[in-house]
FIMI-10300 format. One record per residue: residue number from 1; residue in three letters; x, y, z of N, C-alpha, C, O in turn; chain. Coordinates in pm, whole numbers, plus 50000, padded with zeros to 5 digits. Layout:
FIMI-10300
     n   res    n.xx    n.yy    n.zz   ca.xx   ca.yy   ca.zz    c.xx    c.yy    c.zz    o.xx    o.yy    o.zz   chain
   NUM   ALA       X       Y       Z       X       Y       Z       X       Y       Z       X       Y       Z       A
...
***
This chain:
FIMI-10300
     n   res    n.xx    n.yy    n.zz   ca.xx   ca.yy   ca.zz    c.xx    c.yy    c.zz    o.xx    o.yy    o.zz   chain
     1   UNK   74841   83920   59904   74947   84019   59880   74930   84074   59738   74895   83999   59647       A
     2   UNK   74956   84203   59719   74936   84270   59599   75049   84240   59510   75142   84170   59549       A
     3   UNK   75045   84293   59383   75149   84277   59285   75277   84350   59327   75271   84456   59390       A
     4   UNK   75389   84296   59293   75519   84362   59328   75554   84457   59224   75527   84433   59106       A
     5   UNK   75615   84567   59261   75667   84667   59157   75791   84619   59088   75851   84519   59129       A
     6   UNK   75829   84688   58984   75940   84651   58920   76074   84658   59013   76162   84572   59012       A
     7   UNK   76074   84764   59085   76188   84785   59186   76193   84681   59278   76304   84639   59308       A
     8   UNK   76085   84626   59335   76081   84515   59425   76147   84387   59363   76235   84322   59420       A
     9   UNK   76096   84357   59243   76137   84240   59171   76292   84258   59136   76366   84160   59142       A
    10   UNK   76340   84379   59102   76481   84393   59077   76565   84374   59203   76671   84311   59199       A
    11   UNK   76518   84429   59316   76577   84409   59446   76595   84270   59482   76701   84229   59531       A
    12   UNK   76482   84185   59456   76483   84046   59490   76590   83976   59396   76666   83892   59444       A
    13   UNK   76594   84009   59270   76684   83947   59182   76832   83977   59221   76917   83889   59209       A
    14   UNK   76860   84090   59263   76989   84124   59300   77034   84060   59430   77151   84029   59450       A
    15   UNK   76937   84040   59518   76966   83970   59648   76990   83825   59628   77075   83764   59693       A
    16   UNK   76908   83766   59528   76941   83625   59500   77072   83602   59438   77144   83508   59471       A
    17   UNK   77103   83689   59346   77235   83684   59288   77352   83701   59389   77450   83627   59385       A
    18   UNK   77338   83797   59478   77427   83811   59585   77441   83690   59676   77552   83655   59717       A
    19   UNK   77334   83628   59707   77330   83510   59797   77407   83395   59723   77488   83327   59786       A
    20   UNK   77384   83374   59603   77453   83264   59522   77601   83298   59509   77685   83212   59536       A
    21   UNK   77637   83420   59470   77772   83455   59449   77857   83438   59583   77965   83379   59590       A
    22   UNK   77793   83498   59687   77870   83495   59821   77877   83350   59873   77978   83310   59931       A
    23   UNK   77774   83273   59853   77780   83130   59891   77885   83048   59816   77955   82964   59872       A
    24   UNK   77892   83077   59683   77997   83011   59602   78142   83057   59653   78234   82976   59663       A
    25   UNK   78155   83175   59681   78282   83227   59727   78312   83164   59867   78423   83116   59889       A
    26   UNK   78220   83165   59955   78246   83107   60090   78282   82954   60075   78377   82901   60134       A
    27   UNK   78202   82891   59994   78229   82744   59974   78369   82714   59913   78433   82616   59950       A
    28   UNK   78413   82797   59823   78544   82788   59763   78645   82815   59870   78743   82740   59878       A
    29   UNK   78631   82914   59952   78730   82937   60060   78740   82824   60161   78848   82787   60205       A
    30   UNK   78622   82771   60195   78630   82654   60295   78693   82536   60230   78775   82467   60291       A
    31   UNK   78657   82511   60103   78721   82396   60030   78874   82417   60024   78950   82327   60058       A
    32   UNK   78918   82539   59980   79064   82558   59980   79131   82556   60112   79247   82515   60117       A
    33   UNK   79072   82595   60216   79125   82588   60347   79145   82445   60400   79243   82415   60468       A
    34   UNK   79046   82357   60366   79064   82222   60410   79152   82137   60304   79229   82050   60345       A
    35   UNK   79140   82160   60185   79213   82076   60092   79348   82139   60055   79428   82077   59985       A
    36   UNK   79372   82260   60100   79504   82331   60071   79622   82254   60122   79720   82249   60047       A
    37   UNK   79627   82200   60227   79750   82120   60271   79794   82013   60177   79911   81974   60174       A
    38   UNK   79695   81962   60097   79727   81858   60004   79823   81915   59898   79915   81846   59854       A
    39   UNK   79805   82033   59861   79899   82092   59764   80027   82128   59825   80125   82134   59751       A
    40   UNK   80040   82155   59952   80160   82208   60015   80259   82100   60064   80382   82113   60059       A
    41   UNK   80191   81989   60112   80273   81880   60170   80253   81752   60088   80152   81731   60021       A
    42   UNK   80360   81667   60099   80338   81530   60052   80272   81445   60150   80319   81438   60263       A
    43   UNK   80164   81379   60117   80083   81297   60206   80050   81168   60150   80055   81153   60027       A
    44   UNK   80015   81072   60227   79976   80949   60171   79851   80965   60103   79773   81053   60138       A
    45   UNK   79823   80879   59999   79700   80886   59918   79578   80890   59994   79489   80970   59965       A
    46   UNK   79567   80803   60097   79448   80796   60181   79413   80931   60255   79297   80971   60263       A
    47   UNK   79518   80998   60307   79506   81123   60372   79462   81235   60263   79378   81321   60292       A
    48   UNK   79519   81228   60144   79474   81335   60046   79336   81310   60005   79259   81403   59980       A
    49   UNK   79302   81181   59996   79166   81155   59954   79067   81193   60070   78958   81243   60043       A
    50   UNK   79104   81172   60186   79023   81223   60301   79005   81366   60310   78896   81416   60338       A
    51   UNK   79119   81438   60283   79104   81583   60283   79012   81637   60175   78938   81732   60197       A
    52   UNK   79018   81575   60058   78931   81616   59952   78786   81589   59979   78700   81673   59955       A
    53   UNK   78758   81466   60031   78615   81436   60075   78567   81530   60187   78452   81575   60186       A
    54   UNK   78655   81560   60284   78614   81649   60395   78592   81793   60332   78494   81860   60363       A
    55   UNK   78683   81836   60249   78663   81975   60191   78532   81974   60106   78455   82070   60116       A
    56   UNK   78505   81872   60026   78386   81875   59950   78259   81871   60041   78158   81936   60016       A
    57   UNK   78273   81795   60137   78150   81790   60235   78127   81924   60307   78013   81967   60321       A
    58   UNK   78230   81986   60350   78226   82116   60419   78171   82218   60322   78087   82301   60359       A
    59   UNK   78218   82214   60197   78183   82320   60101   78032   82296   60064   77955   82390   60044       A
    60   UNK   77995   82168   60057   77854   82144   60023   77758   82180   60137   77639   82199   60112       A
    61   UNK   77808   82188   60259   77733   82233   60368   77724   82385   60381   77621   82443   60413       A
    62   UNK   77842   82446   60353   77838   82595   60362   77758   82654   60252   77683   82748   60280       A
    63   UNK   77766   82611   60131   77683   82681   60027   77539   82702   60059   77494   82817   60061       A
    64   UNK   77462   82594   60085   77315   82620   60105   77298   82697   60235   77202   82773   60249       A
    65   UNK   77390   82678   60331   77377   82755   60456   77384   82898   60443   77309   82973   60506       A
    66   UNK   77482   82944   60353   77500   83089   60324   77379   83147   60247   77330   83257   60276       A
    67   UNK   77332   83067   60144   77217   83122   60067   77098   83135   60151   77024   83233   60139       A
    68   UNK   77074   83034   60241   76947   83051   60329   76970   83168   60423   76877   83247   60443       A
    69   UNK   77087   83183   60481   77108   83298   60569   77090   83434   60510   77026   83521   60569       A
    70   UNK   77146   83454   60390   77124   83571   60321   76975   83601   60282   76924   83710   60304       A
    71   UNK   76915   83507   60230   76777   83528   60182   76681   83543   60307   76584   83619   60300       A
    72   UNK   76709   83465   60428   76621   83497   60546   76640   83640   60586   76541   83710   60611       A
    73   UNK   76772   83690   60595   76794   83825   60628   76728   83925   60544   76676   84025   60594       A
    74   UNK   76729   83899   60415   76651   83985   60317   76502   83984   60341   76436   84087   60333       A
    75   UNK   76448   83863   60371   76308   83849   60395   76268   83929   60524   76168   84000   60528       A
    76   UNK   76353   83912   60628   76317   83987   60747   76324   84140   60731   76237   84212   60781       A
    77   UNK   76430   84191   60659   76437   84332   60631   76315   84378   60555   76257   84481   60589       A
    78   UNK   76270   84299   60445   76161   84338   60366   76032   84342   60447   75949   84431   60431       A
    79   UNK   76019   84248   60529   75894   84241   60621   75903   84361   60721   75801   84424   60747       A
    80   UNK   76018   84393   60775   76028   84496   60867   75996   84625   60805   75930   84707   60869       A
    81   UNK   76035   84650   60687   76003   84776   60607   75851   84787   60570   75791   84894   60559       A
    82   UNK   75802   84671   60553   75655   84671   60507   75652   84717   60373   75748   84774   60321       A
    83   UNK   75534   84690   60311   75509   84724   60179   75452   84864   60182   75369   84891   60269       A
    84   UNK   75488   84954   60094   75433   85085   60096   75284   85081   60066   75239   85010   59976       A
    85   UNK   75202   85165   60151   75070   85166   60129   74996   85061   60201   74873   85063   60193       A
    86   UNK   75050   84977   60267   74989   84862   60340   74971   84903   60479   75059   84966   60538       A
    87   UNK   74860   84869   60535   74839   84896   60685   74926   84818   60768   74950   84701   60739       A
    88   UNK   74980   84879   60875   75078   84815   60967   75011   84706   61056   75076   84618   61113       A
    89   UNK   74873   84720   61063   74799   84617   61152   74676   84578   61063   74616   84659   60993       A
    90   UNK   74646   84445   61074   74521   84404   61004   74400   84468   61050   74381   84486   61171       A
    91   UNK   74309   84506   60954   74194   84571   60991   74201   84720   60986   74095   84782   60986       A
    92   UNK   74314   84782   60982   74326   84919   60970   74318   84969   60822   74347   84893   60729       A
    93   UNK   74282   85088   60803   74249   85141   60667   74358   85226   60619   74360   85251   60498       A
    94   UNK   74458   85279   60701   74567   85351   60652   74691   85318   60723   74685   85267   60835       A
    95   UNK   74809   85346   60665   74933   85307   60727   74950   85374   60861   74931   85495   60876       A
    96   UNK   74988   85290   60961   75020   85338   61099   74900   85412   61165   74921   85500   61248       A
    97   UNK   74787   85379   61132   74671   85447   61191   74634   85382   61327   74539   85425   61392       A
***
């Protein structure tokens, strides 16, 4: 594979940033949704602790899942578009020939 242009590197950087930011936001929402009742209602200590552990586990699962989903989608879109100037089929000399 040839060298990437500055625009391609910038696009990748923005996509990685978006993946991390949206994953952090999704994890925070999931954590808040699960642990939120702890702040609203009086509960026994064991239940509060269980809610916090469940919320942390769910957030820890959501974060990498979101990052992988966003970056896979980006990878598929990039592959679908193809690199400019690259033949669409191996062995061909010009694009779409």
